[in-house]
N, C-alpha and C positions, 0 to 999 in steps of 0.2 A: 801512868804505868800502862804499858802495852800488854797484849795478850800473853806474850812469852814470859814477861815478868810475873804476871798473875799465875801462869802455869807453874813457874819455879816456886813461887810462894806456896801454892797448893801442894806441890810435891814435898816441900820441906815440912809443911804442917802435917801432911799425911804420914810421912816417915816418922815424925816426932810422935804422932799418935800410936802408930804401930809399935815403935820401940817402947813406948810407955806400957802398952799392953803386954809386951814380952818381958818387960822387967817384972811384971806381976806374975806371969805364967812361967817364969824361968825354971822353976823346979817341978813343973807339972809332968805328968805322964804323957807319952806320945798321944794317947787317946784324948786327953784333956787339951793338948795343944791343937789337935785337929778340930775339936769342937769349937775352940775359941777362934781358930783361923777361918773356919767356914762362916762364922758370924761376921767377921771382918770383911770377908770377900762378898758378903751379901750387900754391903753398902746400904743397909736398910735401918731406918730409925725405929723407935718403939711404936710409932704410929703406923708403921708398915710402908712408909714412903721412901723412895730412893731414886737415884738417877737411872737413866736407861742402862741396859747392860753394856751397850757400846761405850757410853761415857764412863761407866765404872771400870771397864777394861783399860781405857786410856789412862785413867787415874792410877790404876794399879801399876801400869807400865812405868809411869813417872816415879812412883814411890819405889819401885824396884831399882831404878837407876840411881835415885837419891840414896837408898840404903847401901848401894854398892860403893858409895863414896865415903862411908862412915866406918871407921876402924874400931867398932865397938862389938862386944859379945851379943848385945841385943839386936844389932843390925844383922849379924851372921845368923842368929836364931830366926829372925823374921824371914831372911832370905831362904833358909832351909824349909820354912813353913810354906813360903810361896812355891818353892821347888816341888813340894809334895802335893800342894792343894790347889794351885791356880788352875782355873778352867781353860786357860789359854796355853797351848803347847809351847809357843815361842817364849812365853813369860816363864814357864817352868825351867826351860833350858837356860834362859838368861839369868834367872835367880841362882841356879846352880853354879854357873860360871863365876858370878860375882862372889858367892860364898866360898868357892874353892880358892879364888885368888886371895881373899882376905885371910883364909886359914893359912895359906902359904906365907903370908906376911906376918904371921904370928898371932893373929887374933884368936882367942880361945873359942871352942865350940861347945854348945850345950850337950849335956849327957844324952839327951833323947834324939839328937840329930840323926844318928845312924839307923834308928828304928821307926821314925815317924812315917806313917803311910804303909809300912811293910806288914800288912795284916795277912792272916791265914784265912782262906775261904773255908768255912765250916759246912757249907751246903747251900744249894739253890733249889727252890721248888716254885712251881706255879700252878694256878688253877685257871683253866681256859675253857671257853665255850666251844661247841662243835664247829663253829664258823671262824674261830680265832679272831673275833671282833672285840672281845673283852678279856683281859688277863689280870690276875692278881699275882704279882711277882714278889717273892721273898728271898733275899740273900742274907746269909749270916756270916759274920766275920769275928775274929778275935786276934789278940796279940799272944799267940802261942797259948791260948786258953784263958788269958786274962782279958778283962774289959770286953766280954762278948756282947755283940750288938747286932741288930738286924735292920735292914731297910725293906719296908713293905710298900709296894706301889700298886695302885689300881691304874691300869693303862687302857685307854680307849684305842684299840688297834684299827678301828674303822675310820679314824681321822689321820690322813697322810701316813707317816711312819709310826704313829702312835702319839697319844697325848695323855699326860698325867692328869688323872681325875682326883686321886688321893695320893699322898706321900707321907709316910710315917717312919720315924726313927724310934726304935725301942731297945731298951737294955734287958727287958724281960722277954727273951726269945721264945719261951714257951707260949706266952700270950699271942705273939705274932703267928707262931705255927698253928695255934688253935684256930685262928681266923681261917687259914687254908683248910684245916680239917673240917670245919663246919661248912665251908663252901662246897666241899666235894659232893656232887650229885644234885646240887641246887641249880635249877634252870639248865640242866645239862652240863654243868661245870665238871671238869675232870682235874683232879689234883695229882701231880706227879713230879718227880725230879726234872730239872731242866739243865741242859748243857750250859756251863758258865759262859762260853763264848756267845751263845745265843742270848743269854741273859744280859751280857754286856751290850749286845746290839739293841735289845729292847730298851734298856736304860738310855743309851746314847741317842737313839732315834727319838725317843719320847722327849728328851731334853731339847733336841733341835726344834721339834714342833712346839713344845711348850714355850720356848724362848720366843718364837714367832708370835704366839698368842699373847704372851706377856707384853710384848712391845707394840702390839696392834690394838689401837683403841676401839676398833670395831668389835673386838671380842670381849670387851670389858664386862658385858652382862654375864659372860661365862668365863671368869678368870681362871688362872692356874690356881692350884691349892694354896691356901694361906701360907703353909710352911715351905712352899716350893723354893722361893728365893733363898731362904735361910738354909735350905738343905742342898741347894744346887751344887756347890763346890764339893761337898762331901759325897754326894751321889755320884758325881763324875769320877772322883778319886776312887771310890769303891768299884765303879764299873771298870776302871783301868786295872784294878787289882784282880778282877775276875779272870782275865785272860790276856795273853799277850796281844791278841787282836780279836776284834769282834767277828762273829760269824757273818759271812757275806750276805747281802740282801737277796731275797728270792728274785730271780730274774723274771721279767715280764716276757711273754712269748713274742717271737719275731713273726714276720709275715708268713713264713712257711708254717710255723706252728699254728698260727691262727687259721690258715687255710685248711690244714689237716683237721683241726677241731671242728670247723664249720662243716666239712664234708661228713665227719663222723656223726655230728648232730643231726644233719638233714637226712642221713641214712638210717638213723635210729628209729625205734618204734615210736618214740615221742615226736621227733622232728618230722617224720614222714607223714604225720597227720595234718601238718600245715599245708596250705596251698603251695603247689609246686611251681611257682612262677617267679619272675624277676623281683617282684615287690617283696616277697618273703626273703629272698637272697639278700636284697639291699637292706632290709630291716635287720637281718642278722649282722651284716657288716657294720651297720651304723651302731647297733647296741654294743657290740664287742669293741668297736673303736672308742666309744665313749668310756667304756670301762677301763681300757688300757691307757688311753691318752689323756683323759680328763680326770677320771677317778683314781688313776694309778692303782688299779685293782686287777689281779689276775682273773681272767674271765671264768676260770674253773673253780674259783674259791669265793663264791658269793655267800653273803650272809644277809640277814634281814635288813640291817641298817645300810649296808653297801648298796642293796637294791633300791631302797628308798632314796638314798642320796643320788645314785646314778640316774634314776628316772626323774629327778628334779633338775637335771642339768639343762641349760638353755638349748643345747644342741638337739634335744629330743622333742621340742615343741613342734606343733604342726607347722607353724610359720617357718621355723628353721629347716624342717625337712623338705617342705615344698611339694612333695609328691603325696597326694591323698591316699593312693594305694599303699604306700609304705607306712604312712601314719596309721591307717586303719588296721593293718596286720601287726604292727609293732607290739601292742599289748599281748597278743597271743604268742608272739615270738619270745617275748621276755618270760612269760610264764612257762613256756615249753623249755626254754634254755635253762631256767632255774631247776625245773624238775629233772632234766637230763643230767645236769652237773651234780645234783644231789645223788642220783643213782650211780653215777660214775665214781663219786667219792665214797660211796657206801655209807652215807649219813643214815642215822637211825630214823625210824618212822616219825618220832616226835620232832626231830630236827627238820626233817623234810616237810612235815606239815607246817611247822613254824615258818620256814622259808617260803612255802607256797602262800601262806596267809599274808606275808609281807608283800609278795608279788601282787596279790589281788588288791591290797590296799594301795600300793604304789600305782598300779595300772588304773585303778578307779580314780585316783587323783590326777593321773595323766589325762584320762578321758574328760574329767571335769573341766580341764582347761580348754577343751574343745567342745562346747555345747552343741555345735552343729554336726559333729561327727557321729557315726553310727555307734550304738551300744553293743559291744561284742562280749562274748563270754569265753 
């Protein structure tokens, strides 16, 4: 038996399994169908193991094609569920086309088919720190008041576009809302409503990064949340329900913007205290370049963890810089830049002190990698 025959056999077995599940769920509510479907799309056993996301997506595509060949009510029901819940855009479209064709051929459709996934957004809130490095995001949904449920996520925004640290689905929305109420004011967190389009972006960006972490064995000591894979399809479906489109990403500054920022910094009361030589100018250019090109961080939106991460980049080591004068002044430039951005952003005194402490620690670590360099303050 060649690979194509094995693929056909797996597709047939997969479609049989999905149809069997939908024979059991046939009279369920739209919410119960979605709960069951997101479990199927996880491709995860009780032990928590499953194929890679790429392999799982290929298996789903084969199952959708096989279901499209079956003139049965359970096949149509499964296709409608794939249409509402699949994490892959093309698979949702394909499942819908197959279901529509089977309906035209006279196959009956489940009573819930017209309402699955069509939830009402009851509200979106988030708690975020002054630096937007950590966010607790809560979005609540219902079927016109029935089956109210919420998704609460803790997202680490200092990692690429965001990384899920915790992901919770709850039917007791009051309990989830209480989490945000208790977070307000703790460590500078501010709780407030959030635009659904921005919430969609936070969810979708965090899924992209979390998928990369989930598939990268180097990250296994710090895996995605236990519930992530089982909630992945539902979280994406709810993100799509939040808004027609996600809010666009915040643009990074272009070369003109960077030059204007640099001039404003060096002319400021903070920047003017630095040595007025080429080494200082080059150190500013180098640090900002590392922030924008390597850390993908806007240089005006620094936070403690972004500073620590940026100063750990290989491009800022003494050997990589090559110019002792630039290396010597770099810690002072970093500290001054952080203080200047804090003032420009209007950060509170506590937040500014927190950012400056992080700079001191990061600069001390940077100096420690160069025992022969001068100790500056």
